[in-house]
C-alpha positions in Angstrom: -62.9 36.5 -8.7 -66.5 36.8 -10.1 -68.4 33.7 -11.3 -68.8 33.2 -15.0 -72.2 33.7 -16.5 -73.6 31.1 -18.9 -73.3 32.0 -22.5 -76.4 32.6 -24.6 -75.9 29.3 -26.4 -75.9 27.3 -23.2 -78.9 29.0 -21.7 -81.2 28.3 -24.6 -83.7 25.5 -24.1 -83.0 22.3 -26.0 -84.9 22.0 -29.3 -87.8 19.6 -29.0 -87.4 16.3 -30.8 -90.0 15.6 -33.5 -92.9 13.2 -32.9 -91.9 9.7 -34.0 -95.3 9.2 -35.7 -95.9 12.4 -37.7 -92.8 14.5 -37.3 -94.4 17.5 -35.6 -92.7 19.0 -32.6 -93.4 17.0 -29.4 -95.4 18.5 -26.5 -94.7 18.3 -22.8 -98.0 16.6 -22.1 -97.7 13.8 -24.7 -93.9 13.6 -24.8 -92.3 12.1 -27.0 -95.4 12.5 -29.1 -97.2 15.6 -30.3 -100.7 14.6 -29.2 -102.7 11.9 -27.6 -103.7 10.7 -31.1 -100.1 9.9 -32.1 -99.6 8.3 -28.7 -102.6 6.0 -29.4 -101.3 5.2 -32.9 -98.0 4.1 -31.4 -99.8 2.0 -28.7 -101.9 0.3 -31.4 -98.8 -0.5 -33.4 -97.3 -2.2 -30.3 -100.5 -4.1 -29.4 -101.1 -5.3 -33.0 -97.6 -6.6 -33.4 -96.4 -4.1 -36.0 -93.3 -3.5 -33.9 -91.4 -6.7 -33.4 -87.8 -7.7 -32.5 -86.5 -10.2 -35.0 -85.4 -13.5 -33.5 -84.0 -16.8 -34.6 -86.3 -19.5 -36.0 -86.9 -22.7 -34.1 -84.9 -24.7 -36.6 -81.7 -22.8 -35.6 -82.3 -23.7 -31.9 -82.8 -27.4 -32.7 -79.4 -27.7 -34.5 -77.4 -26.6 -31.4 
């Protein structure tokens, strides 16, 4: 019994996700970003504290 060939739909490369900073298609060298500039913008946002995970205030912890 011959092996099944993959269909055209399954042999297509996956569509590149857009850059999270500007929305352009990402590149392999800067993945998940489109360029070194967008990568640097993202790093600056992390280092400056623009990205933060919300937490409880100290008052909430004192009441326990």
